[in-house]
KOLBA-999701 format. One line per 3 residues: number of its first residue (from 1); their letters; for each residue y, x, z of C-alpha. Coordinates in pm, whole numbers. Layout:
<nodes>
NUM) a) Y X Z ~ ...
</nodes>
This chain:
<nodes>
1) mrm) -1342 17755 11751 ~ -1495 17660 12024 ~ -1241 17431 12245
4) llr) -1298 17596 12613 ~ -1380 17336 12883 ~ -1024 17308 13046
7) pgi) -773 17148 12859 ~ -425 17351 12730 ~ -251 17402 12454
10) iyh) -384 17626 12194 ~ -147 17894 12061 ~ -237 18055 11721
13) tdt) -199 18373 11587 ~ -263 18555 11267 ~ -650 18702 11438
16) kpy) -758 18431 11617 ~ -646 18155 11880 ~ -527 18178 12249
19) rvf) -485 17879 12524 ~ -171 17887 12713 ~ -280 17641 12978
22) gvg) -159 17318 13145 ~ 229 17366 13181 ~ 268 17150 13490
25) khl) 463 17181 13763 ~ 327 17401 13919 ~ 477 17638 13662
28) ssl) 784 17509 13614 ~ 853 17562 13916 ~ 783 17964 13924
31) sdn) 1033 17952 13607 ~ 1373 17851 13563 ~ 1368 18014 13222
34) gen) 1223 18297 13347 ~ 1525 18401 13597 ~ 1376 18338 13929
37) sek) 1038 18444 13891 ~ 1041 18792 13981 ~ 1054 18705 14314
40) pkt) 883 19042 14529 ~ 507 19016 14561 ~ 275 19191 14808
43) feg) 16 19367 14697 ~ -78 19628 14976 ~ -399 19445 15018
46) nrq) -530 19464 14631 ~ -384 19801 14561 ~ -717 19926 14542
49) vvn) -830 19709 14306 ~ -595 19790 14073 ~ -619 20123 14120
52) eic) -954 20074 14007 ~ -887 19839 13680 ~ -613 20112 13606
55) nvl) -879 20429 13630 ~ -1099 20220 13404 ~ -822 20132 13148
58) esg) -700 20485 13142 ~ -1018 20649 13079 ~ -1025 20589 12736
61) pwg) -921 20389 12432 ~ -953 20003 12500 ~ -1279 19878 12321
64) pss) -1610 19703 12443 ~ -1677 20029 12700 ~ -1329 19985 12863
67) qna) -1427 19584 12873 ~ -1752 19602 12977 ~ -1663 19880 13270
70) lsa) -1389 19593 13417 ~ -1653 19330 13391 ~ -1870 19595 13609
73) lnl) -1593 19558 13883 ~ -1718 19139 13936 ~ -1346 19127 14073
76) npq) -1218 18770 14169 ~ -908 18664 13906 ~ -572 18712 14060
79) pel) -196 18669 13941 ~ -115 18969 14114 ~ -433 19192 14001
82) iig) -325 19153 13625 ~ 90 19163 13710 ~ -2 19493 13981
85) vlr) -256 19656 13669 ~ 27 19567 13371 ~ 365 19710 13653
88) klk) 140 20062 13633 ~ -5 20077 13246 ~ 189 20288 12999
91) dvd) 2 20224 12720 ~ 91 19882 12529 ~ -203 19833 12328
94) rai) -439 19899 12639 ~ -179 19668 12833 ~ -252 19388 12578
97) gyf) -618 19456 12538 ~ -644 19390 12938 ~ -387 19089 12904
100) rwy) -601 18925 12686 ~ -901 18995 12789 ~ -840 18893 13139
103) err) -698 18515 12959 ~ -1057 18494 12848 ~ -1190 18635 13109
106) tel) -1059 18375 13382 ~ -972 18100 13177 ~ -681 18066 13307
109) phc) -265 18014 13223 ~ -84 18312 13282 ~ 176 18291 13469
112) pea) 593 18353 13400 ~ 552 18717 13570 ~ 251 18846 13427
115) yns) 428 18731 13042 ~ 724 18980 13198 ~ 519 19223 13284
118) lll) 376 19296 12976 ~ 733 19295 12785 ~ 824 19580 13039
121) vma) 489 19799 12940 ~ 634 19734 12576 ~ 1013 19848 12700
124) rcr) 899 20119 12838 ~ 620 20256 12594 ~ 971 20101 12338
127) nfd) 644 19941 12135 ~ 791 19612 12055 ~ 572 19568 11719
130) ale) 358 19293 11982 ~ 685 19104 12054 ~ 748 18805 11820
133) qil) 384 18750 11922 ~ 438 18709 12245 ~ 780 18586 12314
136) gem) 646 18304 12057 ~ 338 18174 12339 ~ 591 18181 12623
139) sva) 835 18004 12416 ~ 495 17705 12346 ~ 443 17795 12762
142) gfg) 829 17621 12786 ~ 925 17978 13011 ~ 1102 18266 12906
145) psv) 1177 18622 12987 ~ 1378 18723 13304 ~ 1694 18849 13304
148) ntc) 1574 19223 13428 ~ 1379 19196 13159 ~ 1589 19113 12880
151) iem) 1822 19404 13030 ~ 1592 19644 13035 ~ 1412 19593 12689
154) vss) 1740 19651 12544 ~ 1811 19947 12824 ~ 1498 20179 12700
157) cvr) 1614 20106 12333 ~ 1976 20206 12425 ~ 1896 20471 12613
160) vnk) 1670 20705 12359 ~ 1919 20582 12054 ~ 1683 20298 11913
163) lre) 2032 20123 11880 ~ 1885 19902 11563 ~ 1555 19842 11813
166) gfd) 1763 19666 12043 ~ 1942 19439 11795 ~ 1601 19286 11698
169) vlq) 1487 19231 11998 ~ 1776 19019 12061 ~ 1743 18848 11730
172) vmr) 1386 18734 11776 ~ 1453 18604 12164 ~ 1728 18428 11953
175) kfk) 1439 18301 11724 ~ 1293 18166 11979 ~ 1599 17988 12128
178) frp) 1551 18211 12453 ~ 1883 18303 12603 ~ 1915 18649 12594
181) afs) 2134 18815 12907 ~ 2532 18875 12910 ~ 2425 19256 13047
184) ayt) 2217 19271 12752 ~ 2474 19235 12512 ~ 2743 19424 12701
187) tli) 2541 19720 12703 ~ 2415 19717 12312 ~ 2793 19637 12219
190) gaf) 2843 19946 12404 ~ 2576 20182 12284 ~ 2742 20043 11949
193) sav) 3073 20128 12015 ~ 2998 20501 12050 ~ 2840 20542 11741
196) sqs) 3110 20330 11509 ~ 2950 20064 11410 ~ 3180 19826 11491
199) dtm) 3024 19521 11208 ~ 2735 19489 11471 ~ 2954 19491 11761
202) ltl) 3120 19205 11634 ~ 2811 19001 11540 ~ 2666 19056 11872
205) fqq) 3016 18945 12053 ~ 2974 18591 11795 ~ 2649 18485 11948
208) mqe) 2750 18543 12296 ~ 3027 18345 12221 ~ 2820 18119 12050
211) lgy) 2575 18113 12398 ~ 2877 17999 12603 ~ 2911 18299 12774
214) ept) 3250 18394 12912 ~ 3401 18759 12761 ~ 3527 18997 12964
217) vhl) 3886 19172 12971 ~ 3629 19490 12998 ~ 3399 19369 12661
220) ftt) 3740 19330 12468 ~ 3850 19667 12563 ~ 3494 19782 12455
223) lir) 3528 19580 12099 ~ 3928 19682 12020 ~ 3807 20044 12124
226) gfa) 3556 20041 11871 ~ 3742 19882 11557 ~ 4097 20098 11610
229) keg) 3837 20438 11653 ~ 3750 20356 11269 ~ 4120 20310 11199
232) rvd) 4052 19894 11159 ~ 4342 19793 11327 ~ 4345 19472 11191
235) sal) 4004 19385 11276 ~ 4146 19538 11636 ~ 4450 19331 11669
238) sll) 4278 19001 11582 ~ 4043 19084 11914 ~ 4364 19143 12061
241) dem) 4517 18838 12012 ~ 4181 18643 12071 ~ 4196 18760 12422
244) kss) 4516 18695 12481 ~ 4432 18318 12353 ~ 4181 18294 12572
247) sld) 4432 18400 12887 ~ 4308 18658 12967 ~ 4572 18945 13073
250) adi) 4578 19299 12936 ~ 4518 19548 13250 ~ 4628 19915 13237
253) fly) 4260 19989 13104 ~ 4304 19859 12758 ~ 4680 19906 12721
256) nvc) 4575 20343 12798 ~ 4242 20255 12484 ~ 4505 20099 12249
259) idc) 4765 20359 12309 ~ 4508 20626 12247 ~ 4237 20489 11995
262) fgk) 4581 20328 11771 ~ 4749 20690 11789 ~ 4493 20881 11721
265) vgk) 4425 20683 11398 ~ 4774 20800 11274 ~ 4964 20476 11405
268) vdm) 5196 20586 11640 ~ 5476 20341 11637 ~ 5154 20143 11690
271) awk) 5096 20306 12032 ~ 5450 20307 12130 ~ 5488 19931 12096
274) ffh) 5198 19899 12338 ~ 5359 20142 12606 ~ 5693 19950 12552
277) eme) 5504 19617 12593 ~ 5286 19729 12902 ~ 5621 19852 13061
280) asg) 5770 19458 12953 ~ 5468 19252 13161 ~ 5531 19456 13470
283) lkp) 5243 19697 13440 ~ 5326 20067 13550 ~ 5213 20345 13279
286) dev) 5054 20616 13496 ~ 4897 20958 13433 ~ 4660 20878 13167
289) tyt) 4895 20639 12945 ~ 5204 20969 12981 ~ 4944 21161 12900
292) smi) 4752 20956 12573 ~ 5127 20913 12487 ~ 5223 21289 12466
295) gvl) 4880 21371 12270 ~ 4941 21144 11978 ~ 5277 21258 11955
298) cka) 5179 21620 11947 ~ 4878 21509 11707 ~ 5171 21361 11502
301) nrl) 5413 21622 11424 ~ 5652 21481 11699 ~ 5708 21722 11947
304) dea) 6054 21665 12078 ~ 5959 21297 12164 ~ 5588 21471 12320
307) vem) 5860 21687 12550 ~ 6083 21404 12623 ~ 5784 21206 12717
310) feh) 5628 21498 12930 ~ 5968 21537 13067 ~ 5999 21193 13231
313) lek) 5667 21256 13406 ~ 5756 21574 13522 ~ 6074 21400 13632
316) nrr) 6079 21384 14044 ~ 5679 21471 14078 ~ 5588 21744 14316
319) vpc) 5306 21832 14199 ~ 5242 21879 13835 ~ 4969 21629 13636
322) tya) 4746 21911 13539 ~ 4588 21684 13241 ~ 4944 21623 13146
325) ynt) 5037 22026 13108 ~ 4719 22084 12929 ~ 4765 21842 12702
328) mim) 5150 21941 12621 ~ 5023 22287 12580 ~ 4725 22201 12315
331) gyg) 5033 22056 12118 ~ 5283 22356 12154 ~ 4924 22551 12030
334) sag) 4851 22340 11751 ~ 5242 22358 11604 ~ 5220 22743 11618
337) kfe) 5456 22735 11905 ~ 5271 23009 12172 ~ 5590 23156 12368
340) eay) 5655 22742 12431 ~ 5272 22757 12545 ~ 5321 23030 12737
343) sll) 5636 22945 12943 ~ 5496 22630 13018 ~ 5201 22788 13172
346) erq) 5442 23042 13393 ~ 5644 22635 13463 ~ 5325 22582 13588
349) rak) 5264 22859 13821 ~ 5625 22834 13956 ~ 5539 22469 14098
352) gsi) 5223 22616 14310 ~ 4986 22486 14046 ~ 4781 22776 13893
355) psv) 4660 22686 13522 ~ 4330 22610 13505 ~ 4038 22722 13245
358) iay) 4118 22419 13069 ~ 4461 22507 13023 ~ 4387 22859 12904
361) nci) 4096 22690 12699 ~ 4365 22488 12495 ~ 4547 22781 12412
364) lts) 4210 22968 12278 ~ 4107 22647 12059 ~ 4473 22642 11916
367) lrr) 4449 23002 11829 ~ 4136 22991 11716 ~ 4330 22780 11425
370) mgk) 4533 23012 11391 ~ 4258 23325 11348 ~ 4482 23526 11560
373) vde) 4202 23676 11725 ~ 4400 23952 11886 ~ 4582 23776 12052
376) alr) 4262 23555 12183 ~ 4101 23851 12294 ~ 4439 23932 12483
379) mfe) 4480 23547 12605 ~ 4117 23621 12726 ~ 4186 23915 12967
382) emk) 4482 23770 13088 ~ 4337 23397 13208 ~ 4061 23593 13421
385) kda) 4389 23644 13674 ~ 4427 23276 13763 ~ 4111 23121 13644
388) apn) 3731 23242 13533 ~ 3630 23222 13177 ~ 3367 22918 13130
391) lst) 3110 22822 12844 ~ 3352 22639 12646 ~ 3567 22976 12669
394) yni) 3311 23212 12588 ~ 3212 22940 12316 ~ 3545 22972 12146
397) lid) 3591 23297 12109 ~ 3208 23372 11987 ~ 3310 23068 11736
400) mlc) 3615 23292 11686 ~ 3497 23601 11633 ~ 3163 23488 11378
403) rag) 3461 23325 11150 ~ 3612 23663 11197 ~ 3285 23803 11051
406) kld) 3280 24049 11378 ~ 2910 23980 11495 ~ 2872 24293 11682
409) cal) 3218 24148 11910 ~ 3033 23801 11914 ~ 2716 23967 12054
412) elr) 2889 24202 12285 ~ 3078 23888 12435 ~ 2776 23721 12439
415) dsm) 2627 23962 12686 ~ 2894 24020 12891 ~ 2897 23621 12959
418) qka) 2557 23667 13137 ~ 2699 23936 13319 ~ 2939 23699 13435
421) glf) 2654 23455 13568 ~ 2731 23216 13298 ~ 2384 23235 13038
424) pnv) 2460 23082 12665 ~ 2363 22729 12624 ~ 2239 22530 12310
427) rtv) 2636 22492 12189 ~ 2635 22917 12212 ~ 2371 22952 12038
430) nim) 2456 22623 11771 ~ 2785 22787 11656 ~ 2655 23148 11615
433) vdr) 2349 23017 11397 ~ 2577 22750 11207 ~ 2849 23052 11148
436) lck) 2607 23315 11049 ~ 2413 23120 10821 ~ 2796 23021 10658
439) aqk) 2807 23393 10657 ~ 2523 23404 10421 ~ 2363 23624 10702
442) lde) 2027 23429 10757 ~ 1843 23676 10920 ~ 2107 23790 11177
445) aca) 2086 23354 11241 ~ 1694 23345 11234 ~ 1634 23639 11520
448) ifq) 1957 23422 11753 ~ 1696 23160 11704 ~ 1372 23354 11763
451) emd) 1556 23515 12079 ~ 1664 23181 12247 ~ 1478 23117 12552
454) ykv) 1298 22771 12570 ~ 1294 22733 12955 ~ 1682 22838 12998
457) ctp) 1806 22717 12636 ~ 1616 22409 12425 ~ 1764 22430 12007
460) dei) 1829 22066 11934 ~ 1881 21912 11623 ~ 2205 22088 11536
463) tfc) 2024 22423 11573 ~ 1761 22330 11383 ~ 1991 22174 11103
466) sli) 2197 22468 11116 ~ 1938 22685 11011 ~ 1726 22495 10763
469) dgl) 2009 22436 10582 ~ 2112 22791 10546 ~ 1800 22887 10454
472) gkv) 1744 22641 10197 ~ 2111 22736 9962 ~ 2024 23061 10005
475) grv) 1684 22976 9792 ~ 1432 23075 10080 ~ 1307 22660 10129
478) dda) 946 22759 10214 ~ 1148 22943 10548 ~ 1361 22585 10568
481) yki) 1020 22399 10558 ~ 905 22630 10855 ~ 1192 22626 11063
484) yek) 1177 22175 10989 ~ 754 22182 11107 ~ 873 22399 11425
487) mld) 1136 22110 11504 ~ 863 21858 11449 ~ 622 22013 11660
490) adc) 981 22115 11946 ~ 940 21749 11927 ~ 1283 21732 11854
493) rtn) 1411 21432 11679 ~ 1461 21458 11303 ~ 1759 21279 11114
496) siv) 1909 21227 10772 ~ 2086 21578 10802 ~ 1771 21709 10806
499) yts) 1577 21504 10508 ~ 1912 21519 10293 ~ 1906 21925 10326
502) lir) 1551 21998 10244 ~ 1577 21735 9945 ~ 1874 21876 9792
505) nff) 1763 22228 9825 ~ 1411 22181 9719 ~ 1554 21999 9364
508) nhg) 1824 22305 9347 ~ 1540 22549 9320 ~ 1393 22342 9092
511) rke) 1093 22208 9272 ~ 1197 21835 9302 ~ 766 21752 9321
514) dgh) 863 21914 9696 ~ 1163 21727 9733 ~ 1029 21420 9640
517) kiy) 748 21473 9861 ~ 973 21522 10180 ~ 1110 21180 10110
520) kem) 772 21029 10155 ~ 741 21237 10467 ~ 1048 21121 10601
523) inq) 951 20759 10560 ~ 615 20876 10726 ~ 803 21015 11001
526) kcs) 987 20690 11044 ~ 1318 20832 11021 ~ 1559 20592 10815
529) pdl) 1750 20661 10535 ~ 2079 20626 10579 ~ 2358 20497 10252
532) qfl) 2478 20955 10241 ~ 2086 21051 10231 ~ 1990 20789 9937
535) nty) 2311 20904 9699 ~ 2244 21236 9753 ~ 1838 21187 9640
538) mdc) 1963 20988 9374 ~ 2181 21248 9238 ~ 1973 21508 9304
541) mfk) 1730 21290 9040 ~ 1994 21262 8822 ~ 2064 21628 8843
544) age) 1684 21753 8752 ~ 1700 21460 8431 ~ 1509 21216 8581
547) tek) 1739 20957 8499 ~ 1506 20626 8539 ~ 1426 20757 8878
550) gra) 1791 20779 8953 ~ 1819 20429 8817 ~ 1509 20305 9033
553) mfe) 1742 20476 9381 ~ 1992 20275 9290 ~ 1816 19930 9319
556) eik) 1650 20119 9657 ~ 1981 20166 9808 ~ 2024 19778 9715
559) arr) 1684 19693 9858 ~ 1738 19825 10163 ~ 2063 19590 10231
562) fvp) 2293 19919 10181 ~ 2611 19752 9980 ~ 2650 20098 9718
565) dar) 3014 20222 9749 ~ 3208 20466 9538 ~ 3011 20778 9551
568) sys) 2691 20563 9481 ~ 2899 20415 9144 ~ 2983 20757 9072
571) ili) 2656 20908 9121 ~ 2483 20661 8885 ~ 2755 20658 8593
574) hgl) 2717 21042 8603 ~ 2377 21025 8595 ~ 2361 20851 8308
577) ika) 2632 20959 8141 ~ 2503 21354 8143 ~ 2154 21116 7980
580) gfa) 2306 21002 7709 ~ 2357 20602 7814 ~ 2773 20616 7806
583) net) 2754 20299 7740 ~ 2664 20154 8031 ~ 3005 20278 8225
586) yel) 3165 19986 8142 ~ 2948 19738 8267 ~ 2943 19939 8569
589) fys) 3236 19994 8628 ~ 3284 19608 8659 ~ 3021 19553 8884
592) mke) 3173 19834 9119 ~ 3494 19620 9088 ~ 3332 19300 9168
595) qgc) 3199 19427 9460 ~ 3531 19532 9579 ~ 3447 19874 9612
598) vld) 3750 20093 9637 ~ 3799 20388 9430 ~ 3882 20736 9471
601) tra) 4020 20996 9270 ~ 3622 21133 9204 ~ 3494 20786 9117
604) yni) 3806 20731 8862 ~ 3753 21037 8674 ~ 3402 21018 8633
607) vid) 3451 20602 8515 ~ 3727 20703 8279 ~ 3507 21038 8151
610) gfc) 3221 20736 8072 ~ 3470 20530 7842 ~ 3577 20836 7717
613) kcg) 3262 20941 7555 ~ 3136 20591 7482 ~ 3456 20554 7281
616) kvn) 3628 20302 7471 ~ 3891 20555 7478 ~ 4143 20250 7552
619) kay) 3998 20129 7889 ~ 4012 20494 7985 ~ 4381 20526 7948
622) qll) 4495 20163 8091 ~ 4251 20361 8352 ~ 4470 20630 8418
625) eem) 4788 20428 8412 ~ 4587 20232 8711 ~ 4530 20530 8896
628) kek) 4855 20626 8950 ~ 5011 20332 8985 ~ 4773 20302 9254
631) gfe) 4858 20652 9413 ~ 4594 20847 9288 ~ 4722 21176 9154
634) ptv) 4521 21261 8807 ~ 4345 21616 8872 ~ 4244 21804 8568
637) vty) 3954 21664 8516 ~ 4082 21335 8481 ~ 4347 21506 8151
640) gsv) 4073 21685 8055 ~ 3826 21341 7978 ~ 4185 21150 7813
643) idg) 4298 21404 7657 ~ 3947 21544 7433 ~ 3857 21123 7430
646) lak) 4217 21111 7216 ~ 4172 21429 7061 ~ 3805 21334 6917
649) idr) 3936 21012 6732 ~ 4216 21183 6589 ~ 4526 20996 6802
652) lde) 4616 21359 6816 ~ 5000 21300 6909 ~ 4898 21079 7221
655) aym) 4676 21366 7348 ~ 4916 21575 7286 ~ 5230 21382 7508
658) lfe) 4930 21390 7793 ~ 4894 21690 7762 ~ 5255 21800 7819
661) eak) 5288 21541 8109 ~ 5033 21738 8288 ~ 5236 22052 8226
664) skr) 5529 21880 8379 ~ 5333 21791 8701 ~ 5248 22149 8732
667) iel) 4863 22107 8690 ~ 4659 22448 8658 ~ 4526 22316 8262
670) nvv) 4213 22463 8141 ~ 4055 22626 7849 ~ 3872 22319 7818
673) iys) 4148 22083 7752 ~ 4358 22372 7498 ~ 3997 22420 7331
676) sli) 3986 22008 7325 ~ 4322 22061 7139 ~ 4259 22301 6923
679) dgf) 3954 22145 6812 ~ 4127 21791 6720 ~ 4423 21946 6515
682) gkv) 4185 22156 6336 ~ 3963 21890 6229 ~ 4256 21720 6075
685) gri) 4368 22032 5900 ~ 4678 22101 6137 ~ 4605 22456 6173
688) dea) 4951 22592 6271 ~ 4970 22333 6562 ~ 4661 22488 6655
691) yli) 4738 22809 6649 ~ 5037 22792 6839 ~ 4821 22597 7117
694) lee) 4584 22925 7092 ~ 4858 23113 7151 ~ 4985 22916 7497
697) lmq) 4644 22970 7610 ~ 4637 23334 7568 ~ 5015 23358 7679
700) kgl) 4927 23135 8037 ~ 4663 23412 8132 ~ 4364 23244 8030
703) tpn) 4078 23337 7775 ~ 3922 23140 7434 ~ 3548 23071 7527
706) vyt) 3329 23063 7226 ~ 3379 22721 7188 ~ 3755 22755 7116
709) wns) 3728 23028 6936 ~ 3428 22811 6710 ~ 3699 22533 6681
712) lld) 3920 22724 6480 ~ 3682 22903 6268 ~ 3568 22553 6175
715) alv) 3903 22434 6081 ~ 4012 22762 5884 ~ 3598 22771 5693
718) kae) 3717 22423 5617 ~ 4025 22466 5454 ~ 3876 22750 5281
721) ein) 4111 22974 5456 ~ 3757 23242 5474 ~ 3951 23529 5503
724) eal) 4171 23439 5777 ~ 3850 23311 5949 ~ 3684 23692 5934
727) vcf) 4024 23821 6089 ~ 3967 23494 6275 ~ 3645 23653 6427
730) qsm) 3700 23993 6450 ~ 3942 23901 6689 ~ 3698 23652 6878
733) kel) 3478 23965 6904 ~ 3743 24220 7052 ~ 3818 24000 7325
736) kct) 3472 24059 7467 ~ 3381 23692 7376 ~ 3038 23692 7226
739) pnq) 2955 23473 6939 ~ 2647 23203 6955 ~ 2478 23065 6687
742) vty) 2705 22824 6595 ~ 2980 23054 6554 ~ 2729 23246 6302
745) gil) 2642 22904 6108 ~ 2965 22822 6071 ~ 3083 23213 5879
748) ing) 2740 23175 5695 ~ 2838 22788 5570 ~ 3182 22896 5531
751) lck) 3096 23222 5300 ~ 2849 23030 5104 ~ 3119 22759 5014
754) vrk) 3304 23003 4819 ~ 3037 23174 4667 ~ 2982 23510 4878
757) fnk) 2641 23437 4913 ~ 2603 23915 4965 ~ 2877 23851 5261
760) afv) 2717 23586 5436 ~ 2359 23731 5420 ~ 2507 24018 5653
763) fwq) 2616 23795 5895 ~ 2269 23641 5886 ~ 2110 23957 5878
766) emq) 2327 24010 6204 ~ 2270 23697 6404 ~ 1862 23804 6369
769) kqg) 1929 24110 6522 ~ 2092 23978 6805 ~ 1775 23729 6900
772) mkp) 1948 23398 6812 ~ 1722 23147 6624 ~ 1935 23026 6306
775) sti) 1966 22647 6266 ~ 1807 22439 6004 ~ 2206 22426 5839
778) syt) 2213 22675 5838 ~ 1889 22807 5707 ~ 1877 22578 5388
781) tmi) 2256 22702 5320 ~ 2139 23080 5321 ~ 1842 22991 5109
784) sgl) 2033 22794 4880 ~ 2313 23083 4868 ~ 2047 23359 4793
787) aka) 1889 23154 4546 ~ 2241 23102 4347 ~ 2297 23445 4381
790) gni) 1951 23542 4197 ~ 1832 23672 4509 ~ 1520 23552 4468
793) aea) 1314 23767 4634 ~ 1519 23741 4979 ~ 1521 23360 4955
796) gsl) 1195 23323 4877 ~ 1076 23463 5149 ~ 1310 23310 5394
799) fdr) 1256 22948 5275 ~ 857 23059 5339 ~ 960 23195 5710
802) fka) 1177 22889 5753 ~ 891 22644 5675 ~ 631 22831 5855
805) ngg) 835 22791 6209 ~ 845 22407 6106 ~ 1111 22367 5937
808) vpd) 1173 22066 5680 ~ 1384 22210 5331 ~ 1654 21921 5259
811) sac) 1660 21855 4903 ~ 1969 22067 4850 ~ 1794 22388 4975
814) yna) 1447 22279 4727 ~ 1707 22221 4413 ~ 1853 22518 4503
817) mie) 1506 22771 4476 ~ 1377 22592 4185 ~ 1649 22671 3964
820) gls) 1703 23035 4163 ~ 1276 23112 4049 ~ 1369 22933 3708
823) ngn) 1658 23199 3652 ~ 1479 23446 3757 ~ 1239 23351 3437
826) ram) 914 23267 3730 ~ 822 22955 3551 ~ 481 22828 3715
829) daf) 627 22947 4088 ~ 935 22716 3985 ~ 747 22409 3867
832) slf) 487 22440 4151 ~ 828 22379 4393 ~ 904 22106 4202
835) eet) 609 21918 4217 ~ 588 21978 4619 ~ 974 21823 4589
838) rrk) 850 21528 4416 ~ 584 21465 4655 ~ 779 21472 4946
841) gln) 991 21241 4761 ~ 1296 21472 4764 ~ 1586 21399 4512
844) iht) 1548 21618 4185 ~ 1926 21739 4039 ~ 1922 21683 3632
847) ktc) 2081 22019 3617 ~ 1789 22135 3759 ~ 1501 21958 3524
850) vvl) 1736 22124 3253 ~ 1704 22436 3379 ~ 1351 22415 3477
853) ldt) 1264 22306 3111 ~ 1416 22558 2944 ~ 1245 22847 3133
856) lhk) 902 22666 3104 ~ 962 22658 2673 ~ 1031 23002 2698
859) ndc) 738 23083 2872 ~ 473 22841 2661 ~ 458 22625 2946
862) leq) 403 22333 2739 ~ 198 22080 2918 ~ 453 22119 3235
865) aai) 758 22145 3013 ~ 603 21791 2886 ~ 587 21647 3278
868) vga) 949 21779 3382 ~ 1120 21628 3067 ~ 983 21324 3111
871) vlr) 1073 21282 3478 ~ 1427 21384 3332 ~ 1374 21105 3117
874) etg) 1292 20884 3349 ~ 1620 20961 3556 ~ 1831 20953 3281
877) kar) 1697 20596 3221 ~ 1754 20479 3594 ~ 2092 20693 3578
880) haa) 2217 20440 3284 ~ 2078 20165 3423 ~ 2232 20169 3731
883) rsw) 2570 20216 3556 ~ 2512 19938 3311 ~ 2378 19679 3622
</nodes>
């Protein structure tokens, strides 16, 4: 590395060294941590030169040609020039290129204002890739970003909702021991409050305290409102206590925020407490206080208290509080008390105040919730006497009409809206598109989308999301993808919701590879996946049978620094159960517990099912009790899993007790639960009880399915109640339940067991006509049965067909065929099969050898008879040795 002639500080980066020159008194006088560095400078004399430099820089990408063009200008180096140029540039790469070129060309140090100007270019372009490098140089030089620069860098991120980037800017500043501006922190905290990210707000607040900033009442109000809106009451109260301990007095604005936010999350008594505390502290409740309290009480269905509060506000008032009237009218409407709402409108008129469009919109909103379309249309006509309907009015009615399936009326109303001088806004379009998509009227939704006039109304992400999801759900995934492409072309910001919909619908319609491509595209578009998206993607993988990819996605959730929630674990456990890994439930369940993950009903059901399927029924039973203790009501799924688990391990009395418990709780039991009990009782020979449960099932109006019938048939066959089984089979067909492969297999096996081979063969042929493929057991049973019945031609044909289809006959099948051929006097065929059996290493029965030996002697096959005799003797010796041992 060549040392420059002037002494200075060498600053090393990843690519090459840069010099930040002697930062002596002349620089320190220019910067007090950068805060006083932005003094006005006059660039009038240099304006033309600045424009010439900018023209060169903007003529093409930064490179040798632009550097040569700059050198050709032969300009005297002046700090004012680089500052002026940087203030005009809108491209970070050009700005950094020029910044470095100037540095090398002049061998002069950059002043603090030049560095700040470069940071402002980054803020304008919202490109902070080089932020850490620039701040590092500034740190070495002994000055930092100015207050205004810091605020602008954060504000630029907030304006485009890139809050995480704004957060990262502050963290990089902290890394180099710079003190971010107070307003930068408060701006970012306010932005995070609006998107309900309270933990990040708290982190920023704690950083402010570490830097010695004194929080204000307004800052505490923002924080408290954020936590209260999320229902995190304890955290909000803790902040309130901290504020009071800092000798800050709550103002009326803070009290109003507390009343409103705590009330909206259902903490009505807490809202009352703040109301009384406010009065006790000498603050007089204003209209906002009363109206917030009225709204809170109405939402909590404490209408009498709300009316009392309203009357207290109205007492001695000459001019009605319109906001309070609107809130009270909404309260009456939400409670379905429309007569009282109309009466309040009249009272408002009597006091000389004409009801506003907001009051009418409140009533229309309540009528929409109740689905009272005709009354809403009547009210719409009546309101025109007092107030002109606005966009919200039309949107409420259009939404109501679309929900009611009255599309033509909705379109007429949209047209009348235009005649009234109002033009449908994007919300109007979104309502119509969303409702039509949900009603699966996709062509109509697409038509409205195509008719949008982009000059008047531009589709937003909600419009695109609704259409993409609607098309995808009905299988039009390619059309959904085209809409997504239009979304990108329109420069509309994509989000996790869009990608979630695309991936889920591609997977749901059997196009998992396209689903994976969407995920890659999401990453390429620099759209950060959230936990809900990753959970959905993992669920899609498991449902598509991609177990290992599903496992990998669970690990990716943790790698992305998300904490897996109850849904994450539920999807993982359920997916593993379906893939045959139920034995992993135990370990995953305890991982959930250690992480402090709170189980909901769905999570409990999945974990209980996993325990039952891996044989840990006692643990499942304990979880059922824990679930009840924690206030979660077991569902039909919960009871179904445990009852089935108990029935499978013959704990039928306990299973039946749970069955009765579920009925006592008026849970609608399904066929699956009844079938589990029928199967359990049938397997242990308690057929009468199985019949009683079947009878109860049918009395409840439920229809037994094929599994129910198969369970009962299997029990009857095992008890050798074959005639009863045939009656049961007939009942099954009469009730329009189609027998399956298992049904026929049970009957064939049962009939062969009682030596009704010909009847079994009838069912075999019926099964074949139905296009069903017999199982290996059914094949071998039927072959053995036909052979034993002397129907050796059919048995032989079946035997050959079975082997040709890849079937592997068992020992019993071979022995039956050898005996059948021997009895049919087909000595050499029997002997060939005997040899084949030996080659396969299968056991040959003594009786089979005796029958074959007799046939071979009768047919003078003495050589073959000698072989069979030798095998018979060896078999006898082996058995004798085994008995002696």
